Every structure is written in structure tokens, then in C-alpha cells.
C-alpha atoms as one frame of an Amber mdcrd trajectory, in Angstrom:
protein
 -20.980 -19.741   1.141 -18.820 -19.565   4.267 -15.261 -18.221   4.115 -12.693
 -20.463   5.781  -8.889 -20.473   6.136  -6.202 -23.132   6.271  -2.612 -22.351
   7.384  -0.070 -22.227   4.535   3.628 -21.629   4.234   4.977 -18.151   3.426
   6.360 -19.644   0.205   2.785 -19.845  -1.009   2.794 -16.014  -1.228   5.671
 -15.995  -3.705   3.583 -15.514  -6.828   1.092 -12.985  -5.461  -0.013 -10.288
  -7.947  -0.786  -7.925  -5.086   2.576  -6.627  -3.800   1.171  -6.035  -0.321
   0.101  -9.649  -0.157   3.474 -10.996  -1.333   6.155 -12.942   0.451   8.451
  -9.979  -0.109   6.119  -7.727   1.850   5.890 -10.360   4.583   9.694 -10.320
   4.926   9.813  -6.479   4.925   7.178  -6.191   7.670   8.920  -8.900   9.672
  11.933  -6.607   9.991   9.569  -3.941  11.353   8.274  -6.019  14.238   5.342
  -7.804  12.530   4.890 -11.581  12.472   3.719 -12.773   9.044   1.210 -15.638
   8.589  -0.078 -17.148   5.365  -3.492 -18.795   4.919  -5.210 -20.352   1.954
  -8.782 -19.085   1.568 -11.533 -21.682   1.101 -15.298 -21.541   0.758 -17.788
 -24.090   2.017 -21.444 -24.665   1.271 -23.679 -24.124   4.269 -24.335 -27.436
   5.950 -21.932 -29.417   3.753 -19.401 -29.782   6.484 -16.496 -29.775   4.007
 -14.212 -27.484   2.084 -14.652 -26.656  -1.531 -11.820 -25.564  -3.809  -9.680
 -22.687  -2.654 -11.034 -19.298  -3.663  -9.288 -18.647  -6.986  -6.059 -20.036
  -5.471  -5.925 -17.049  -3.149  -3.398 -17.071  -0.302  -3.893 -14.459   2.396
  -1.055 -12.642   4.174  -1.964 -11.686   7.769   0.405  -9.674   9.922   0.308
  -9.742  13.707   1.931  -7.499  16.266   1.739  -7.093  20.055   0.396  -3.635
  20.910  -0.087  -4.048  24.657   0.985  -6.910  26.940  -1.313  -9.785  26.090
  -2.971  -7.827  23.269  -2.166  -8.571  19.630  -3.539  -6.979  16.464  -4.015
  -8.972  13.228  -3.729  -6.827  10.147  -4.602  -7.796   6.533  -2.830  -5.340
   4.143  -4.842  -4.842   0.924  -6.670  -8.047   1.337  -8.418 -10.344   0.935
  -8.004 -10.013  -2.795 -11.121 -11.854  -3.902 -11.830 -12.665  -7.553 -15.166
 -10.865  -7.575 -13.844  -7.904  -5.504 -16.777  -8.198  -3.130 -17.155  -9.060
   0.546 -20.049  -8.774   2.931 -19.880  -8.154   6.664 -20.978 -11.716   7.471
 -18.020 -13.118   5.502 -15.765 -10.641   7.346 -17.040 -11.935  10.680 -16.561
 -15.565   9.576 -13.041 -14.911   8.402 -12.214 -13.096  11.693 -13.488 -16.015
  13.754 -11.423 -18.518  11.817  -8.298 -16.368  12.058  -8.861 -16.034  15.776
  -8.811 -19.822  16.102  -5.895 -20.296  13.775  -3.513 -17.699  15.171  -2.143
 -18.809  18.510  -1.965 -15.302  19.955  -4.336 -13.239  22.092  -5.948 -11.165
  19.392  -7.974  -8.119  20.380  -8.600  -6.887  16.825  -8.625  -8.037  13.207
  -8.149  -5.124  10.809  -8.849  -5.173   7.076  -7.461  -2.674   4.494  -9.216
  -3.820   1.328  -7.772  -3.670  -2.217  -8.675  -1.024  -4.766 -12.242  -1.197
  -6.194 -13.433  -3.581  -3.513 -17.085  -3.425  -2.472 -18.250  -4.099   1.086
 -21.922  -4.763   1.810 -23.904  -5.651   4.856 -25.317  -9.170   4.978 -28.720
  -7.701   4.067 -27.254  -6.298   0.844 -27.123  -2.646   1.927 -24.091  -0.672
   0.745 -24.340   1.707   3.675 -22.662  -0.099   6.572 -23.990   0.658  10.010
 -22.029   0.873  13.198 -23.333  -1.986  15.270 -21.222  -2.065  18.419 -21.712
  -5.765  19.222 -18.691  -8.053  19.441 -17.409  -9.358  16.101 -19.320  -6.622
  14.307 -17.294  -5.098  11.457 -17.083  -1.321  11.517 -15.505   1.153   9.083
 -13.067   3.607  10.588 -13.632   7.343  10.268  -9.983   7.537   9.135  -8.077
   5.257   6.774  -4.734   3.746   7.599  -3.836   3.307   3.886  -4.746   5.725
   1.072  -8.443   5.792   0.180  -8.022   6.753  -3.494  -5.362   6.388  -6.137
  -4.581   6.582  -9.833  -3.808   3.348 -11.701  -1.818   3.787 -14.875  -2.219
   1.139 -17.584   1.256  -0.023 -18.693   0.134  -2.347 -21.460   0.273   0.285
 -24.257   3.624   1.371 -25.772   5.760   3.874 -23.876   5.079   6.417 -26.597
   1.328   6.034 -26.056   1.694   6.241 -22.277   3.763   9.420 -22.579   1.328
  10.951 -25.071  -1.442  10.702 -22.492   0.445  12.690 -19.898  -0.763  16.186
 -19.178   1.176  19.171 -20.505   2.580  19.903 -17.054   4.284  16.499 -16.816
   5.553  16.612 -20.400   7.013  20.077 -19.874   8.904  19.129 -16.686  10.126
  15.839 -18.185  11.419  17.574 -21.382  13.295  20.156 -19.344  14.450  17.513
 -16.870  16.082  15.466 -19.612  18.283  18.499 -20.344  19.169  19.184 -16.708
  19.305  15.854 -14.874  20.451  12.271 -15.302  18.691   9.352 -13.680  20.004
   6.167 -12.130  18.231   2.979 -11.051  19.373   1.063  -8.008  18.278  -2.345
  -6.734  19.878  -4.655  -4.194  22.391  -3.743  -3.097  21.826   0.033  -2.935
  25.239   1.594  -2.142  25.382   3.013   1.364  26.328   6.485   0.137  23.413
   6.494  -2.332  20.933   5.609   0.421  22.453   8.203   2.750  22.010  10.919
   0.104  18.443   9.779  -0.518  17.539   9.740   3.181  18.886  13.227   3.701
  16.617  14.482   0.871  13.718  12.438   2.308  14.088  14.037   5.755  14.343
  17.475   4.203  11.163  16.837   2.274   9.390  15.610   5.432  10.279  18.808
   7.282   9.190  20.943   4.325   5.932  19.173   3.648   5.025  18.260   7.242
   4.940  14.499   7.410   6.588  11.918   9.641   9.415  10.176   7.818   9.969
   6.436   8.010  13.092   5.319   9.837  16.290   4.756   7.890  16.443   1.198
   9.160  12.979   0.395   7.795  13.738   1.793   4.347  17.141   0.111   4.187
  15.537  -3.239   4.966  12.938  -2.633   2.296  15.630  -1.996  -0.293  17.763
  -4.947   0.676  15.168  -7.725   1.057  15.356 -10.289  -1.768  15.535  -7.614
  -4.406  16.521  -8.496  -7.964  15.045  -9.223 -11.390  14.723 -12.967 -10.639
  12.326 -12.358  -7.715   8.596 -11.835  -8.100   8.688  -8.758  -5.835  11.159
  -6.196  -4.664  11.937  -2.478  -4.412  14.016  -0.117  -6.532  15.411   3.334
  -5.811  15.515   5.783  -8.715  17.565   8.985  -8.322  17.982  12.154 -10.364
  21.322  13.963 -10.223  22.449  17.433 -11.294  26.207  18.077 -11.414  26.719
  14.746  -9.567  24.523  15.857  -6.705  21.324  13.909  -5.939  18.334  16.243
  -6.171  15.372  13.828  -6.167  14.648  10.133  -5.694  11.826   7.654  -5.211
  11.267   4.157  -3.915   8.979   1.945  -5.976   7.638  -1.451  -4.970   7.581
  -3.991  -7.789   5.623  -7.225  -8.061   5.249  -9.489 -11.073   2.451  -7.351
 -12.503   2.024  -4.237 -10.330   4.386  -1.368  -9.464   3.579   0.919  -6.499
   5.067   4.353  -5.948   5.775   4.350  -2.205   8.116   7.197  -1.295   9.364
  10.287  -3.112  11.586  13.202  -2.124  13.186  16.174  -3.825  15.231  19.292
  -3.140  14.099  22.734  -4.285  16.299  25.588  -5.350  15.856  28.957  -7.063
  17.988  27.973 -10.086  15.875  24.892 -10.935  13.790  25.500 -14.029  11.812
  22.286 -13.541  11.072  19.698 -10.919  13.287  16.569 -11.085  10.477  14.522
  -9.496   8.670  14.307 -12.859  11.710  12.798 -14.550  12.137  10.324 -11.650
   8.528   9.282 -11.961   8.816   8.812 -15.744  11.944   6.681 -15.244  10.080
   4.532 -12.669   7.204   4.035 -15.058   9.578   2.945 -17.834  11.421   0.595
 -15.472   8.170  -0.959 -14.227   7.100  -1.648 -17.821  10.501  -3.141 -18.654
  10.016  -5.574 -15.746   6.660  -6.721 -17.101   4.290  -4.794 -14.834   0.831
  -4.150 -16.240  -0.212  -1.434 -13.744   1.563   1.484 -12.117  -0.136   2.470
  -8.829   0.520   6.081  -7.746  -0.651   4.979  -4.263  -2.578   7.837  -2.817
  -4.440  10.987  -3.907  -7.222  12.965  -2.278 -10.581  11.104  -2.554 -13.118
  12.612  -4.952 -15.344  13.679  -2.040 -12.521  15.158   0.051 -13.570  18.721
  -0.714 -17.006  18.160   0.793 -15.626  18.419   4.360 -14.127  21.834   3.627
 -10.806  20.820   5.165  -7.704  20.168   3.045  -6.933  16.459   2.685  -3.473
  15.385   3.871  -2.649  14.108   0.342  -3.939  17.196  -1.464  -0.502  18.618
  -2.234   0.542  15.374  -3.967  -2.627  14.985  -6.035  -1.803  17.567  -8.716
   1.627  16.045  -9.274   0.255  12.482  -9.644  -2.720  13.498 -11.763  -0.420
  15.012 -14.365   0.566  11.454 -15.377  -3.033  10.374 -16.056  -4.343   7.025
 -14.974  -7.762   5.767 -13.889  -9.220   6.878 -10.584  -9.808   4.090  -8.062
 -11.115   3.975  -4.506 -11.188   1.568  -1.579 -13.824   1.119   1.143 -11.297
   2.353   3.678 -10.138   0.529   6.803 -12.481  -1.874   8.611 -12.052  -3.239
  12.122 -13.574  -6.320  13.761 -12.925  -5.902  17.513 -12.583  -9.012  19.658
 -11.986  -7.381  23.065 -14.012  -4.153  23.324 -12.180  -2.436  26.224  -8.702
  -3.074  24.784  -9.946  -1.945  21.374 -11.330   1.296  22.854  -8.003   2.154
  24.470  -6.159   1.346  21.253  -8.506   3.457  19.151  -8.148   6.498  21.427
  -4.361   6.308  21.188  -4.375   5.741  17.425  -6.738   8.630  16.660  -4.494
  10.991  18.601  -1.375   9.763  16.801  -2.909  10.023  13.334  -4.454  13.439
  13.987  -1.053  14.754  15.102   0.718  13.206  12.085  -1.750  14.604   9.531
  -2.382  18.022  11.069
């Protein structure tokens, strides 16, 4: 079976289960300099010369952005989301070739960040992809752009059952937090003073924990893009306050069936007897279930094999916090590139490796 694409309208992304393949995410990334494109995925029998039915009704979001003059990257965030969760390198090459013909821009690279629990195989069936350097040859990166592992919390049981499965650490902090803090849920519009308080805490957390914060403009756009209960996707900000002062908050991405914990921040002080982040997380889980989500994605922990390298993983400090809420461990096959212009790709890779190494050091 050959994988083909046909241009579609962005409205076709409206009912996507995957929040990173939704129309909402397309609009968010558009404000950050990316051009969104939608395609319906089709399969065709070899030699038939025609299209079969679309692949499970899947519509693919592809983002493009100019990196250098005359050089554009095409990026597929957490896709394609195939029914069987499997793709081989031949299908990846076919899809890349069709996207290259369909997108009227000078692409030098098509990049895939596959969904959780995807499996990538070589066309000969091997699960150990090689690093063939020929043109249009898919290659896994030695570093992942998006998290490689996560915890997925099942929201279909009752809240009492979900809470009962938390570890003692989470239960202890939540119980104490209920006595010390009050939580508030904000959707569009998030009051300007609320966002300002949150962003101050976020920047403080970034300095303390050593990561590069997103810009205020980007996060404000995320919180103000088509964001209410009537939409299939959106974002919410949940804050914890003590004596009317914000001490912790998070931003959670919501689709019709999946919630994703994107950003969290908190203040620390000697007089705090518990961390308010646990209460914020519990409130986000409750709100996601209220909105009909079936899964809560903690979006990033250290991979199971991270300790093999002997170096601390850049998500290691967050793993213990997220693991205290339970959930099923899930992995992705990382980030895969299909270069179209080798020299441009080499220059881009060198610059990207330096930037990521500096950000995660």
C-alpha cells in the first residue's frame, strides 16, 4: 500500500483527537511564525492507479517555516496518527515525496515527531533503523525535539479511583495543599493581571531550574486562541493562591478526548509545608475529566533507558513529580528527518545541535 495525500481545509482538523494535530494547534503555531497545512491521508494499491478510502478518516497537520532564505522545513507534530500505530521507512519516503509536490515552497527537510506508542520499521521489517545517507532516506535523530517518554493517566474511572491510585507523596501534598491553597481555573479570556502573575512565576522557575522560557507573546496567544467549552480544543490556566498571592500555576492543552500538561511553574519558600504544584495538577486532572477527556498526558519524563548513558536526562527532575500521579508509561520512536537538500540540511543540523545542547546543558 502506498501512502498518498490530498490537500484539505484546516476546518477538517476540527475534530482531531490528537491535540497536536488539531485546528487549534494549527492556529497557535500560526501566531508563532509557522504556516499550517492540512492533508487527508489516502492509501493506494500498488499498480491500481487510484485512491482507496482515506486512512481511517485521518487528516494530517503539517507546519512549514522558512529557516534560511529559500529553505523551508515541513514539520509534522505527533503525526501521522495511523490507526495501527505503525509506519515503515518506505511509507515515510512516499509521504515525504507527496508533501514535497503538494506544498508550494522550497522544502529542504520533512520532519516527523511520531505519536506515543508508534512503531517505525525499515521496509525490510527490521526494527533497528540504519542511517543510510542517501537522499530521501529517513533517519532518526540522536536527540528528540519532543519528549521521548511520558505517563498517560486513564481518566475513565471515577475521580475517587483515580485519586486512590496516586502515590503517597502526591496524596500527602494534595491533602496539605487543600488546607493552605485555593485553586482557580481560567480559560479565554485570561485576565491580564493573572497572566502577568503566572509569567513572573514561570520566569522565576526557568531561572531556578535552568530551562529557556517561552515568550509571553506565545503563551498569551495559546491561551486566547478559540478557547472555550464549545470548542474541540483549547488551553486552560490553573493557578494556586495563598493569601491572595499566586504561588503556582500550569497551562494544560485540552482536546475532545486528551488533556496535555504543557507548562508548570511554582514559587518556593521556607514557610511552605507542601508544594502547591501537586494541588494544581490534581485540579487540572479533575477539570480534564469534567470536560470529557479520556486521557491525561503528563507530556515528558526521562526515558526508561536514560540512566544507561550515565548522564542526567534533562527531564529527570520532573519525573519524580509526575510519577507520583501514576499512569502508564509510553514511549515514542523519537524525531525522524527526511532530508531533501543535503547541504542545507547539514548546516541546519549543526546549528540545531548547538542550540539544543546549550538549552539542555
